[in-house]
TORTORVEX-131513 format. One record per residue (C-alpha): residue in one letter; x negated, y, z. Coordinates in nm, 4 decimals. Each point is the difference from the previous one (the first is absolute). Layout:
<recs>
+-----+----------+----------+----------+
! res !       xx !       yy !       zz !
+-----+----------+----------+----------+
!   A !        X !        Y !        Z !
...
+-----+----------+----------+----------+
</recs>
This chain:
<recs>
+-----+----------+----------+----------+
! res !       xx !       yy !       zz !
+-----+----------+----------+----------+
!   X !   4.5427 !  -4.1782 !   2.6566 !
!   X !   0.2464 !   0.0074 !  -0.2807 !
!   X !   0.3358 !   0.1828 !   0.0914 !
!   X !   0.3036 !  -0.2237 !  -0.0675 !
!   X !   0.1725 !  -0.0522 !  -0.3054 !
!   X !   0.3271 !  -0.1932 !  -0.0409 !
!   X !   0.1919 !  -0.1864 !  -0.2792 !
!   X !   0.2603 !  -0.2021 !  -0.0821 !
!   X !   0.0464 !  -0.2227 !  -0.3153 !
!   X !   0.2691 !  -0.0935 !  -0.2206 !
!   X !   0.1403 !  -0.3312 !  -0.0247 !
!   X !   0.2928 !   0.0576 !  -0.2263 !
!   X !   0.1894 !   0.2528 !  -0.2274 !
!   X !   0.3924 !  -0.0242 !   0.0847 !
!   X !   0.0896 !   0.2937 !  -0.2122 !
!   X !  -0.1673 !   0.3420 !  -0.0850 !
!   X !   0.2123 !   0.1862 !   0.2572 !
!   X !  -0.1103 !  -0.2500 !   0.3097 !
!   X !  -0.3648 !  -0.0047 !  -0.1175 !
!   X !  -0.0125 !   0.4144 !  -0.0127 !
!   X !   0.1701 !   0.0059 !   0.3658 !
!   X !  -0.2617 !  -0.2678 !   0.1224 !
!   X !  -0.3206 !   0.2293 !  -0.1033 !
!   X !   0.2073 !   0.3249 !   0.1329 !
!   X !   0.0670 !  -0.1912 !   0.3487 !
!   X !  -0.3793 !  -0.0936 !  -0.0037 !
!   X !  -0.1013 !   0.3094 !  -0.0500 !
!   X !   0.2234 !   0.1521 !   0.2749 !
!   X !  -0.1445 !  -0.2457 !   0.2493 !
!   X !  -0.3655 !   0.1076 !  -0.0707 !
!   X !  -0.1105 !  -0.2533 !  -0.2206 !
!   X !  -0.2971 !   0.0873 !  -0.2010 !
!   X !   0.0361 !  -0.2491 !  -0.3093 !
!   X !   0.2274 !  -0.2497 !  -0.1674 !
!   X !  -0.1630 !  -0.3137 !  -0.1833 !
!   X !   0.1461 !  -0.2461 !  -0.2519 !
!   X !  -0.1509 !  -0.3527 !  -0.0297 !
!   X !  -0.0795 !  -0.2223 !  -0.3029 !
!   X !   0.1980 !  -0.3248 !   0.0273 !
!   X !   0.2089 !  -0.1391 !  -0.2503 !
!   X !   0.3773 !   0.0250 !   0.1089 !
!   X !  -0.1195 !   0.3233 !   0.1678 !
!   X !   0.0680 !   0.3565 !  -0.1717 !
!   X !  -0.2802 !   0.0920 !  -0.2562 !
!   X !  -0.2517 !   0.1922 !   0.1686 !
!   X !  -0.0661 !   0.3308 !  -0.1462 !
!   X !   0.3771 !   0.1596 !  -0.1035 !
!   X !   0.0847 !  -0.0297 !   0.3422 !
!   X !  -0.2549 !   0.2311 !   0.0782 !
!   X !   0.0767 !   0.2684 !  -0.2281 !
!   X !   0.3781 !  -0.0118 !   0.1227 !
!   X !  -0.1363 !   0.0178 !   0.3585 !
!   X !  -0.2198 !   0.2970 !  -0.0574 !
!   X !   0.2567 !   0.1959 !  -0.1929 !
!   X !   0.2589 !  -0.0758 !   0.3021 !
!   X !  -0.1980 !   0.1074 !   0.2665 !
!   X !  -0.2196 !   0.3332 !   0.0899 !
!   X !  -0.3387 !  -0.1211 !   0.1331 !
!   X !   0.0105 !  -0.4136 !  -0.0041 !
!   X !  -0.3039 !  -0.1416 !  -0.1217 !
!   X !   0.0716 !  -0.3184 !  -0.2417 !
!   X !  -0.2057 !  -0.3126 !  -0.0624 !
!   X !  -0.0281 !  -0.3450 !  -0.0652 !
!   X !  -0.0648 !  -0.2525 !   0.2757 !
!   X !  -0.1526 !  -0.2061 !  -0.2093 !
!   X !  -0.0139 !  -0.0701 !  -0.3502 !
!   X !  -0.0872 !  -0.3390 !  -0.0898 !
!   X !  -0.2851 !   0.0761 !  -0.2237 !
!   X !   0.0565 !  -0.3644 !  -0.1947 !
!   X !   0.3299 !   0.1628 !  -0.1422 !
!   X !  -0.1788 !   0.2901 !  -0.1490 !
!   X !  -0.2233 !   0.0816 !  -0.3026 !
!   X !  -0.2348 !   0.2647 !   0.1111 !
!   X !   0.0929 !   0.2492 !  -0.2816 !
!   X !   0.3762 !  -0.0111 !   0.0257 !
!   X !  -0.0640 !   0.0209 !   0.3848 !
!   X !  -0.1900 !   0.3242 !  -0.0427 !
!   X !   0.2726 !   0.1429 !  -0.2331 !
!   X !   0.2638 !  -0.0637 !   0.2866 !
!   X !  -0.2152 !   0.1420 !   0.2737 !
!   X !  -0.0807 !   0.3184 !  -0.1804 !
!   X !   0.3641 !   0.0584 !  -0.1061 !
!   X !   0.1410 !  -0.0634 !   0.3635 !
!   X !  -0.2608 !   0.2293 !   0.1582 !
!   X !   0.0938 !   0.2854 !  -0.2862 !
!   X !   0.4030 !  -0.0450 !   0.0499 !
!   X !  -0.0594 !  -0.0192 !   0.4265 !
!   X !  -0.1941 !   0.2757 !   0.0061 !
!   X !  -0.3133 !  -0.1522 !   0.1093 !
!   X !   0.1475 !  -0.1682 !   0.3102 !
!   X !  -0.0962 !  -0.3677 !  -0.1627 !
!   X !  -0.2029 !  -0.2270 !   0.2073 !
!   X !  -0.1018 !  -0.3348 !  -0.1733 !
!   X !  -0.0164 !  -0.3407 !   0.1783 !
!   X !  -0.1468 !  -0.2830 !  -0.1415 !
!   X !  -0.0190 !  -0.3546 !   0.0981 !
!   X !  -0.1093 !  -0.3414 !  -0.1668 !
!   X !   0.3419 !  -0.1706 !   0.0111 !
!   X !   0.0706 !  -0.2858 !   0.2349 !
!   X !   0.3540 !  -0.1616 !  -0.1103 !
!   X !  -0.0877 !  -0.2783 !  -0.2248 !
!   X !   0.3512 !  -0.0709 !  -0.1168 !
!   X !  -0.0090 !   0.3762 !  -0.1218 !
!   X !  -0.2565 !  -0.0750 !  -0.2486 !
!   X !   0.1510 !  -0.3255 !  -0.0845 !
!   X !   0.3388 !   0.1791 !  -0.0934 !
!   X !  -0.1702 !   0.2390 !  -0.1825 !
!   X !  -0.1877 !  -0.2197 !  -0.2250 !
!   X !  -0.3388 !   0.1322 !   0.1732 !
!   X !  -0.2822 !  -0.2215 !   0.0691 !
!   X !  -0.0784 !  -0.0531 !   0.3720 !
!   X !  -0.3333 !   0.0594 !   0.0731 !
!   X !  -0.2165 !  -0.0741 !   0.3312 !
!   X !  -0.0419 !   0.3327 !   0.2300 !
!   X !  -0.3638 !   0.0640 !  -0.0970 !
!   X !   0.1001 !   0.0343 !  -0.3723 !
!   X !   0.3234 !   0.1865 !   0.0690 !
!   X !  -0.2225 !   0.2252 !   0.2104 !
!   X !  -0.2547 !   0.0399 !  -0.2500 !
!   X !   0.3135 !   0.1025 !  -0.2288 !
!   X !   0.0661 !   0.2717 !   0.2335 !
!   X !  -0.3646 !   0.1356 !   0.0302 !
!   X !  -0.0013 !  -0.0019 !  -0.3626 !
!   X !   0.3388 !   0.1695 !  -0.0325 !
!   X !  -0.1353 !   0.2989 !   0.2430 !
!   X !  -0.2877 !   0.0479 !  -0.2370 !
!   X !   0.1959 !   0.0232 !  -0.3039 !
!   X !   0.2572 !   0.2618 !   0.1731 !
!   X !  -0.3021 !   0.2184 !   0.1132 !
!   X !  -0.1445 !  -0.0321 !  -0.3497 !
!   X !   0.3384 !   0.1002 !  -0.1604 !
!   X !   0.0776 !   0.2601 !   0.2198 !
!   X !  -0.3565 !   0.1854 !  -0.0176 !
!   X !   0.0038 !   0.0046 !  -0.3652 !
!   X !   0.1465 !   0.2483 !  -0.2541 !
!   X !   0.2901 !  -0.2635 !  -0.1098 !
!   X !  -0.0149 !  -0.2467 !  -0.2909 !
!   X !  -0.2200 !   0.1075 !  -0.2981 !
!   X !   0.2828 !  -0.1424 !  -0.2315 !
!   X !   0.2360 !   0.2533 !   0.1370 !
!   X !  -0.2163 !   0.3068 !  -0.0121 !
!   X !   0.1132 !   0.1276 !  -0.3504 !
!   X !   0.3647 !  -0.0239 !   0.1005 !
!   X !  -0.0963 !   0.1874 !   0.3614 !
!   X !  -0.1654 !   0.2786 !  -0.1797 !
!   X !   0.2560 !   0.0320 !  -0.2709 !
!   X !   0.3120 !   0.0042 !   0.2613 !
!   X !  -0.2214 !   0.1596 !   0.2534 !
!   X !   0.0870 !  -0.2527 !   0.2311 !
!   X !  -0.1593 !  -0.0377 !   0.3484 !
!   X !  -0.1868 !  -0.3300 !   0.0569 !
!   X !   0.2226 !  -0.2307 !   0.2532 !
!   X !  -0.1908 !  -0.0345 !   0.3228 !
!   X !   0.0825 !   0.0121 !   0.3520 !
!   X !   0.0798 !   0.3375 !   0.1913 !
!   X !  -0.2291 !  -0.1127 !   0.2902 !
!   X !  -0.3643 !  -0.0602 !   0.0470 !
!   X !  -0.0403 !  -0.1279 !   0.3130 !
!   X !  -0.0354 !  -0.3904 !  -0.0706 !
!   X !  -0.1296 !  -0.2326 !  -0.2632 !
!   X !  -0.3586 !   0.1720 !   0.0296 !
!   X !   0.1588 !   0.3626 !   0.0050 !
!   X !   0.1923 !  -0.1070 !  -0.3418 !
!   X !   0.3545 !  -0.0676 !   0.1562 !
!   X !   0.2421 !  -0.0339 !   0.2775 !
!   X !  -0.0732 !  -0.1172 !   0.3154 !
!   X !  -0.0671 !  -0.3867 !  -0.0167 !
!   X !   0.1282 !  -0.2577 !   0.2606 !
!   X !  -0.1268 !  -0.3536 !  -0.0105 !
!   X !   0.1819 !  -0.2667 !   0.1874 !
!   X !  -0.1269 !  -0.3441 !   0.1333 !
!   X !  -0.1079 !  -0.2079 !   0.2994 !
!   X !  -0.2526 !  -0.1953 !  -0.1468 !
!   X !  -0.3867 !   0.0446 !  -0.0224 !
!   X !   0.0107 !   0.0751 !  -0.3700 !
!   X !   0.2378 !   0.2499 !  -0.0256 !
!   X !  -0.0943 !   0.1718 !   0.3252 !
!   X !  -0.3498 !   0.0445 !  -0.1254 !
!   X !   0.1391 !   0.1258 !  -0.3299 !
!   X !   0.2195 !   0.2614 !   0.2127 !
!   X !  -0.2648 !   0.0972 !   0.2327 !
!   X !  -0.2131 !   0.1119 !  -0.2781 !
!   X !   0.2483 !   0.1701 !  -0.2542 !
!   X !   0.3365 !   0.0698 !   0.1577 !
!   X !   0.1021 !   0.3156 !   0.2119 !
!   X !   0.2571 !  -0.1902 !   0.1982 !
!   X !  -0.0541 !  -0.4140 !   0.0850 !
!   X !   0.3196 !  -0.1384 !   0.0449 !
!   X !   0.0207 !  -0.3055 !   0.2474 !
!   X !   0.3346 !  -0.1661 !  -0.0795 !
!   X !   0.0386 !  -0.1916 !   0.3303 !
!   X !   0.0915 !  -0.3075 !  -0.1862 !
!   X !  -0.2637 !  -0.2973 !  -0.0115 !
!   X !   0.0412 !  -0.2941 !  -0.2196 !
!   X !   0.0633 !  -0.3180 !   0.1792 !
!   X !  -0.3075 !  -0.2264 !  -0.0140 !
!   X !   0.1188 !  -0.3336 !  -0.2220 !
!   X !   0.3340 !   0.1665 !  -0.1223 !
!   X !   0.0808 !   0.0942 !  -0.3349 !
!   X !  -0.0982 !   0.3566 !  -0.0917 !
!   X !   0.2480 !   0.2281 !   0.1114 !
!   X !   0.0608 !  -0.1717 !   0.3286 !
!   X !  -0.0583 !   0.2658 !   0.2752 !
!   X !  -0.0203 !   0.0516 !   0.3745 !
!   X !  -0.0483 !   0.3418 !   0.1809 !
!   X !  -0.3665 !   0.0869 !   0.1171 !
!   X !  -0.0959 !   0.0168 !   0.3454 !
!   X !  -0.1642 !   0.3024 !   0.1689 !
!   X !  -0.3312 !  -0.2075 !   0.0161 !
!   X !   0.0348 !  -0.0502 !  -0.3640 !
!   X !   0.0468 !   0.3543 !  -0.0608 !
!   X !  -0.2838 !   0.1063 !   0.2383 !
!   X !  -0.2507 !  -0.2538 !  -0.2194 !
!   X !   0.1376 !   0.1594 !  -0.3329 !
!   X !  -0.0700 !   0.3399 !   0.0807 !
!   X !  -0.3342 !  -0.0745 !   0.1589 !
!   X !  -0.0675 !  -0.1606 !  -0.3566 !
!   X !   0.1467 !   0.3102 !  -0.1806 !
!   X !  -0.2235 !   0.2225 !   0.1775 !
!   X !  -0.3132 !  -0.2038 !  -0.0335 !
!   X !   0.0697 !   0.0007 !  -0.3830 !
!   X !   0.0638 !   0.3479 !  -0.0119 !
!   X !  -0.3153 !   0.1247 !   0.1444 !
!   X !  -0.0442 !   0.3863 !  -0.0107 !
!   X !   0.3824 !   0.0219 !  -0.1360 !
!   X !   0.1563 !  -0.1724 !   0.3061 !
!   X !   0.0698 !   0.3409 !   0.1806 !
!   X !   0.1718 !   0.1141 !  -0.3198 !
!   X !   0.2313 !  -0.3160 !  -0.0855 !
!   X !   0.3585 !   0.0317 !   0.0958 !
!   X !   0.1002 !  -0.3322 !   0.1535 !
!   X !   0.3846 !  -0.1007 !  -0.0623 !
!   X !   0.2038 !  -0.2592 !   0.1689 !
!   X !   0.3320 !  -0.1343 !  -0.1754 !
!   X !   0.2443 !  -0.0905 !   0.2820 !
!   X !   0.2145 !  -0.3142 !  -0.0251 !
!   X !   0.2529 !   0.0810 !   0.2526 !
!   X !   0.1125 !   0.3181 !   0.2125 !
!   X !   0.2321 !  -0.1063 !   0.2935 !
!   X !   0.1262 !   0.3038 !   0.2493 !
!   X !   0.0680 !  -0.1806 !   0.3070 !
!   X !   0.0187 !   0.0702 !   0.3734 !
!   X !  -0.1534 !  -0.3498 !   0.0873 !
!   X !  -0.3227 !  -0.0447 !  -0.1920 !
!   X !  -0.0887 !  -0.3629 !   0.1079 !
!   X !   0.3449 !  -0.1553 !  -0.0017 !
!   X !   0.0246 !   0.1168 !  -0.3752 !
!   X !  -0.3420 !  -0.1281 !  -0.0401 !
!   X !   0.0901 !  -0.3460 !   0.1274 !
!   X !   0.3336 !   0.0001 !  -0.2109 !
!   X !  -0.1731 !   0.0863 !  -0.3143 !
!   X !  -0.2894 !  -0.2789 !   0.0501 !
!   X !   0.2826 !  -0.2496 !   0.0565 !
!   X !   0.1957 !   0.1101 !  -0.3018 !
!   X !  -0.2418 !   0.0790 !  -0.2456 !
!   X !  -0.3627 !   0.0237 !   0.0637 !
!   X !  -0.1407 !  -0.3540 !   0.0925 !
!   X !  -0.3480 !   0.0900 !  -0.0532 !
!   X !   0.0245 !   0.2445 !   0.2693 !
!   X !  -0.0093 !   0.0399 !   0.4013 !
!   X !   0.2146 !   0.2715 !   0.1444 !
!   X !  -0.3215 !   0.1797 !   0.1105 !
!   X !  -0.1415 !  -0.0430 !  -0.3439 !
!   X !   0.3078 !   0.1424 !  -0.1250 !
!   X !  -0.0019 !   0.2913 !   0.2123 !
!   X !  -0.3770 !   0.0893 !  -0.0516 !
!   X !  -0.0059 !  -0.0262 !  -0.3870 !
!   X !  -0.0268 !   0.3246 !  -0.1846 !
!   X !   0.2206 !  -0.1399 !  -0.2518 !
!   X !   0.3120 !   0.0164 !   0.1865 !
!   X !   0.1811 !   0.2924 !   0.2371 !
!   X !   0.2278 !  -0.1174 !   0.2658 !
!   X !   0.1000 !   0.2367 !   0.3013 !
!   X !   0.1786 !   0.2893 !   0.0634 !
!   X !  -0.0786 !   0.3096 !  -0.2309 !
!   X !  -0.2306 !   0.1646 !   0.2526 !
!   X !  -0.1553 !  -0.3624 !   0.0389 !
!   X !  -0.0350 !  -0.0490 !  -0.3715 !
!   X !  -0.1780 !   0.3444 !  -0.0075 !
!   X !  -0.2585 !  -0.0899 !   0.2432 !
!   X !  -0.0628 !  -0.3220 !  -0.1758 !
!   X !  -0.0653 !   0.1781 !  -0.3351 !
!   X !  -0.2404 !   0.2587 !   0.2431 !
!   X !  -0.1836 !  -0.3095 !   0.1521 !
!   X !  -0.0259 !  -0.1978 !  -0.3596 !
!   X !  -0.1835 !   0.2945 !  -0.1431 !
!   X !  -0.2253 !   0.0519 !   0.2596 !
!   X !  -0.0706 !  -0.3898 !  -0.0091 !
!   X !   0.0104 !  -0.1042 !  -0.3504 !
!   X !   0.0015 !   0.3352 !  -0.1868 !
!   X !   0.3473 !  -0.0362 !  -0.1677 !
!   X !   0.1482 !   0.3266 !  -0.0647 !
!   X !   0.1741 !  -0.0411 !  -0.3070 !
!   X !   0.3091 !  -0.2176 !   0.1088 !
!   X !   0.2731 !  -0.1412 !  -0.2642 !
!   X !   0.3143 !  -0.1330 !   0.0876 !
!   X !   0.2078 !  -0.2183 !  -0.2021 !
!   X !   0.3333 !   0.1331 !  -0.1219 !
!   X !   0.2351 !  -0.1694 !   0.2466 !
!   X !  -0.1731 !   0.2005 !   0.2916 !
!   X !  -0.0138 !   0.3196 !  -0.1825 !
!   X !   0.2610 !   0.1650 !   0.2337 !
!   X !  -0.0934 !  -0.2109 !   0.3188 !
!   X !  -0.3388 !   0.1235 !  -0.0403 !
!   X !   0.0715 !   0.3720 !  -0.0794 !
!   X !   0.0423 !   0.1208 !   0.3691 !
!   X !  -0.3353 !  -0.1191 !   0.0826 !
!   X !  -0.1665 !   0.2209 !  -0.2562 !
!   X !   0.2175 !   0.2910 !   0.1709 !
!   X !  -0.1351 !  -0.0968 !   0.3399 !
!   X !  -0.3766 !  -0.0100 !  -0.1332 !
!   X !   0.0365 !   0.3345 !  -0.1728 !
!   X !   0.1648 !   0.1605 !   0.2827 !
!   X !  -0.2768 !  -0.1365 !   0.2701 !
!   X !  -0.2979 !   0.0984 !  -0.2203 !
+-----+----------+----------+----------+
</recs>
């Protein structure tokens, strides 16, 4: 069984100072990592990671997850290697196929069916491994020798078949999870599932039964690797309350029409209860689903912080 790891993500940067304090507060609470996303209208993914590492002593940093359709593999390799160097080998690289059609439209990029987007992700992995496993571009060899320059490469050699930083692949469908089970170090199950018959990007939260089935699928696909994989859950809501059942009823009535209160209390993608109850939920869900790496959204970073302290004090 994997030890718990905890992270929070970045929704917005209001100022340099407030971002620095957010990262330092996360470190004080005991979070292990800070992650950026890759959406239009949100902060760029890599530069905040370098700032976060500079502002903290031990926090790892990473992407959860990059939309591979936005990236050329060679330009991505340059960003990854640079960020890993500047963060002292604290980078974790999360990749996904992209799921918001409007973002592709706004960026003037073609929106392809999921199998083609998944194929692009796998081809990108292949190219990253080739680039990071090489001695650099042949065309730049003369300049490197003349100026005694090192080849640009990641510090870490843990993921990407031993050529780069740890690899996270996120998704919920068979094609993405099959790829993740074969090639990732961490498999991220986002907790949001596409609503059937609705436009791409119309989501609902996944149930415990769906999480059970997805985890079984991942383990079946991973085979002998299953015990090595770290399983990650992105938590969609954290509510500290003295009355779990009443809070669940209110949330279902106000915001979650696809759920019953019982389903909301059981899903691994929401945490509701006292600090002690939430700590118990996380231990139970690690036993049931295998989710040991937990990310909460930025608005819940402080709310969830005491839970980390409780778990660590009881370990």
